[in-house]
C-alpha positions as CSV (number, residue, x, y, z in Angstrom):
1,M,-154.1,40.2,-60.0
2,S,-153.0,36.9,-58.4
3,L,-150.8,36.8,-55.3
4,K,-147.9,35.3,-57.4
5,K,-148.2,38.0,-60.0
6,A,-148.3,40.7,-57.3
7,A,-145.1,39.3,-55.7
8,T,-143.4,39.2,-59.1
9,L,-144.5,42.8,-59.8
10,A,-143.1,44.0,-56.4
11,F,-139.8,42.2,-57.1
12,A,-139.6,43.9,-60.6
13,I,-140.2,47.3,-59.1
14,G,-137.7,46.7,-56.3
15,A,-135.1,45.6,-58.8
16,L,-135.6,48.7,-60.9
17,L,-135.4,51.1,-57.9
18,N,-132.3,49.4,-56.5
19,A,-130.5,48.9,-59.8
20,P,-126.9,50.3,-59.7
21,A,-126.2,53.4,-61.7
22,F,-123.8,51.5,-63.9
23,A,-126.4,48.9,-64.9
24,Q,-126.5,48.2,-68.7
25,K,-129.4,49.9,-70.5
26,S,-130.5,46.5,-71.9
27,D,-130.9,45.1,-68.5
28,T,-132.8,48.1,-67.3
29,E,-135.1,48.2,-70.3
30,K,-135.8,44.5,-69.8
31,G,-136.9,45.2,-66.3
32,I,-139.1,48.1,-67.4
33,D,-140.6,45.9,-70.1
34,R,-141.4,43.2,-67.5
35,Y,-143.0,45.8,-65.2
36,R,-145.2,47.1,-68.1
37,E,-146.2,43.5,-69.0
38,L,-147.3,42.9,-65.4
39,I,-149.3,46.0,-65.0
40,A,-151.0,45.5,-68.4
41,D,-153.2,42.9,-66.8
42,G,-156.6,44.6,-66.6
43,N,-155.7,47.7,-68.6
44,P,-158.4,50.3,-67.7
45,A,-158.2,51.4,-71.3
46,E,-160.5,48.5,-72.0
47,L,-163.3,50.4,-70.3
48,F,-162.8,53.4,-72.6
49,D,-162.8,51.0,-75.5
50,M,-166.2,49.7,-74.5
51,E,-167.5,53.1,-74.0
52,G,-166.2,54.3,-77.3
53,E,-167.9,51.4,-79.2
54,E,-171.2,52.3,-77.5
55,L,-170.8,55.9,-78.4
56,W,-170.0,55.0,-82.0
57,K,-173.2,53.1,-82.4
58,K,-175.5,55.3,-80.3
59,K,-177.8,57.9,-81.9
60,A,-177.1,61.3,-80.4
61,G,-177.1,65.0,-81.1
62,P,-179.7,67.3,-82.8
63,K,-179.7,65.0,-85.8
64,N,-180.3,61.9,-83.7
65,A,-177.7,59.9,-85.6
66,S,-174.9,57.5,-84.8
67,L,-171.3,57.7,-86.1
68,E,-171.6,54.5,-88.0
69,K,-171.4,56.4,-91.3
70,C,-168.3,58.4,-90.3
71,D,-165.6,58.1,-92.9
72,L,-162.2,57.7,-91.2
73,G,-160.4,57.4,-94.5
74,L,-161.3,53.8,-95.5
75,G,-164.9,54.4,-96.3
76,P,-168.1,55.1,-94.2
77,G,-168.2,53.1,-91.0
78,V,-164.9,51.3,-91.5
79,V,-163.0,51.3,-88.2
80,K,-160.4,48.5,-88.5
81,G,-157.2,49.9,-90.0
82,A,-158.2,53.5,-89.8
83,H,-156.0,54.5,-86.9
84,V,-152.8,53.4,-88.5
85,Q,-153.6,55.5,-91.7
86,L,-154.2,58.7,-89.9
87,P,-153.5,61.7,-90.1
88,R,-154.6,62.0,-93.7
89,Y,-156.1,64.6,-96.1
90,F,-160.0,64.7,-96.2
91,A,-161.6,66.5,-99.1
92,D,-164.8,67.1,-97.2
93,A,-162.8,69.0,-94.5
94,G,-160.3,70.5,-96.9
95,K,-157.4,69.7,-94.7
96,V,-155.3,67.0,-93.0
97,Q,-156.9,65.6,-89.9
98,D,-155.7,63.3,-87.2
99,L,-158.0,60.8,-85.4
100,E,-159.3,63.2,-82.8
101,L,-160.1,66.0,-85.2
102,R,-161.8,63.5,-87.6
103,I,-164.0,62.2,-84.9
104,A,-165.0,65.8,-84.0
105,H,-165.7,66.5,-87.7
106,C,-168.1,63.5,-87.9
107,M,-169.8,64.5,-84.7
108,R,-170.5,67.9,-86.2
109,T,-171.6,66.8,-89.6
110,L,-173.4,63.6,-88.8
111,Q,-174.8,64.3,-85.3
112,G,-175.0,68.1,-85.3
113,I,-172.9,68.3,-82.2
114,D,-170.8,71.5,-82.2
115,V,-167.5,70.2,-80.8
116,K,-165.0,73.1,-80.2
117,D,-161.5,72.2,-81.2
118,N,-160.1,74.2,-78.3
119,A,-162.1,72.6,-75.5
120,Y,-159.9,69.6,-74.8
121,N,-161.2,67.1,-72.2
122,K,-164.4,69.0,-71.6
123,A,-167.9,68.1,-72.4
124,D,-168.0,66.3,-75.8
125,H,-164.2,66.0,-75.9
126,K,-164.4,63.3,-73.2
127,K,-166.4,61.3,-75.6
128,I,-163.7,61.8,-78.3
129,I,-161.2,60.2,-75.9
130,A,-163.3,57.1,-75.6
131,L,-164.1,57.0,-79.3
132,A,-160.4,57.4,-80.2
133,T,-159.6,54.5,-77.9
134,Y,-162.2,52.3,-79.6
135,I,-160.9,53.1,-83.1
136,A,-157.2,52.8,-82.2
137,T,-157.8,49.4,-80.5
138,A,-159.4,48.1,-83.7
139,S,-156.1,48.5,-85.5
140,K,-153.8,46.9,-82.9
141,G,-151.1,44.8,-84.5
142,M,-151.7,46.4,-87.9
143,A,-148.8,48.1,-89.8
144,V,-148.7,51.9,-89.8
145,A,-149.4,53.4,-93.2
146,V,-149.8,57.1,-92.9
147,P,-150.3,58.4,-96.5
148,Q,-148.2,61.0,-98.4
149,G,-150.1,61.0,-101.7
150,H,-151.8,64.4,-101.4
151,P,-149.8,67.7,-101.5
152,E,-151.2,68.7,-98.2
153,E,-150.1,65.5,-96.6
154,K,-146.5,66.1,-97.9
155,R,-146.7,69.7,-96.7
156,M,-147.8,68.7,-93.2
157,Y,-144.9,66.2,-93.0
158,E,-142.4,69.0,-93.7
159,V,-144.2,71.3,-91.2
160,G,-143.9,68.5,-88.6
161,K,-140.2,68.0,-89.4
162,R,-139.5,71.7,-88.9
163,A,-141.5,71.8,-85.7
164,F,-139.6,68.7,-84.4
165,F,-136.2,70.3,-84.8
166,Y,-137.2,73.9,-83.9
167,R,-135.3,75.1,-80.8
168,A,-136.7,77.8,-78.6
169,G,-138.0,78.6,-75.2
170,P,-136.2,79.3,-71.9
171,Y,-134.2,76.0,-72.2
172,D,-133.5,76.2,-75.9
173,F,-135.3,72.9,-76.3
174,S,-136.8,71.1,-79.3
175,C,-138.6,67.8,-79.7
176,A,-135.3,66.5,-81.1
177,T,-133.5,67.4,-77.9
178,C,-135.0,64.3,-76.3
179,H,-136.1,62.3,-79.4
180,A,-133.4,62.2,-82.0
181,T,-130.8,60.0,-80.3
182,D,-130.6,56.3,-79.7
183,N,-130.4,54.6,-76.3
184,V,-131.2,57.5,-74.0
185,R,-133.7,57.9,-71.2
186,I,-134.9,60.2,-68.4
187,R,-134.9,58.4,-65.1
188,L,-136.5,55.0,-66.1
189,Q,-138.4,56.4,-69.1
190,G,-137.0,55.5,-72.4
191,L,-136.8,58.3,-75.0
192,P,-137.6,56.9,-78.5
193,N,-135.7,58.2,-81.4
194,I,-138.5,59.6,-83.6
195,T,-136.2,59.9,-86.6
196,Q,-135.9,56.1,-86.9
197,A,-138.7,53.8,-88.1
198,K,-139.2,51.3,-85.3
199,P,-139.1,53.7,-82.3
200,A,-141.2,56.3,-84.3
201,G,-143.8,53.7,-85.1
202,E,-144.0,52.4,-81.6
203,A,-144.2,55.9,-80.1
204,F,-146.8,56.9,-82.7
205,T,-149.1,53.9,-81.9
206,S,-148.6,54.1,-78.2
207,W,-151.2,56.8,-77.9
208,P,-154.0,56.8,-76.9
209,A,-152.7,55.2,-73.7
210,Y,-153.9,54.8,-70.1
211,R,-151.5,56.6,-67.6
212,V,-151.2,54.9,-64.3
213,G,-149.6,57.9,-62.7
214,N,-152.6,60.1,-63.0
215,G,-155.4,57.7,-63.8
216,Q,-156.2,59.3,-67.1
217,L,-156.6,58.1,-70.7
218,W,-154.4,60.4,-72.9
219,P,-154.9,60.7,-76.7
220,M,-152.1,61.8,-79.0
221,Q,-152.9,65.5,-78.9
222,K,-152.8,65.6,-75.1
223,R,-149.4,63.8,-75.2
224,L,-147.9,66.3,-77.6
225,N,-149.3,69.2,-75.5
226,D,-147.6,67.8,-72.5
227,C,-144.3,67.6,-74.4
228,Y,-144.6,71.3,-75.1
229,R,-145.3,72.0,-71.5
230,Q,-142.1,70.2,-70.4
231,Q,-140.2,72.3,-73.0
232,R,-141.7,75.4,-71.3
233,F,-143.3,76.3,-74.6
234,P,-146.8,77.9,-74.7
235,E,-149.3,75.0,-74.9
236,P,-150.7,74.6,-78.4
237,V,-154.4,75.1,-78.9
238,Y,-156.1,71.7,-79.1
239,G,-156.5,70.8,-82.8
240,S,-153.8,73.2,-83.9
241,E,-151.9,72.5,-87.1
242,V,-148.6,72.0,-85.3
243,T,-149.9,69.0,-83.3
244,V,-151.3,67.4,-86.4
245,A,-148.1,68.0,-88.3
246,L,-146.0,66.4,-85.6
247,S,-148.3,63.4,-85.8
248,V,-147.8,63.2,-89.5
249,Y,-144.0,63.4,-89.1
250,M,-144.0,60.7,-86.5
251,G,-146.4,58.4,-88.3
252,V,-144.7,58.6,-91.7
253,N,-141.3,57.9,-90.1
254,G,-142.9,54.9,-88.4
255,N,-144.6,53.5,-91.5
256,G,-144.5,49.7,-91.6
257,V,-144.3,49.2,-87.8
258,N,-147.1,47.3,-86.1
259,S,-149.5,49.2,-83.8
260,L,-149.2,48.8,-80.0
261,A,-152.5,50.7,-79.3
262,V,-153.9,50.9,-76.7
263,P,-151.2,50.4,-74.0
264,I,-150.8,51.2,-70.3
265,K,-148.1,53.5,-69.2
266,R,-146.6,54.7,-65.9
C-alpha cells in the first residue's frame, strides 16, 4: 500500500471513529464504503483463490483424481456461473446442496476422500474453503439465479423463510430481528434487509469473504453459524439443512443482483 493510500485510509478510519452520533447514515455508509475500498487492495482472499484453483486441478485421494469433472450444476467441470446458481437440487445426491456441500460430495465421489459434513475447518474442510473461494471468484459480477424449478428447491425456500423469521433463544431473537428492516446497523456494521432483492443479493454473494478482524476466510456456512452464535442459539451442525435452507431463501430473494464475491470485510 502506498504512503498516500495509507494516509487516506488513516483519515477515513479517523473520520468514522470521530463522527458525531447525529451523522446521517448516508454519510456514514459512504465512509465505510471508502474504508472497504481502501483495504481491498491486496485482498488475502486472492491467495485462497489461487490455492483453490490448484486443488481443483490436482489429482488427489484414493482414486487419484482431480475435481475437474465435478458437476456444480452447469455440467461437469463448469465453474464460471456455478456459484450464483447454488444452492440447487442434485439428482445424484438426492437433495439440495450449497457450494460447500457440493464440493464435499465431489471429493467423495470423484476422489474417494471421506469428507465429514460435521468437521468444519478441519483437515479436508480447509481445502473446501479454498475451493469455494476459487469457484465463487469465477462468478464475480454475474447475476444471482438460484433455481426454484424442483419441488425440493421450493421446499427449502419455505424452510429457509420459516427459519429466518423463527424467534427463540434467551433473547427471543430471529434472523429477521436484524435483517428485515431498512437502514439499520450495529455500530458501524450495516445490517442488510434480506427480504429485499438488492441487499439480499449483495449479502448472499458477500460470502466467502476474508475477515480482517480474525485473519480468516469465512464461507457462507461459517457466517450463518456465527449468526446463530450471536443469537445465543445452539450452533448448527455443519452441513445441516437449516443452513442450506437459509442460503436458498437469501439467494432466491437476491436473484438478479450481481455477485460481489469474494470481498474483504472488517
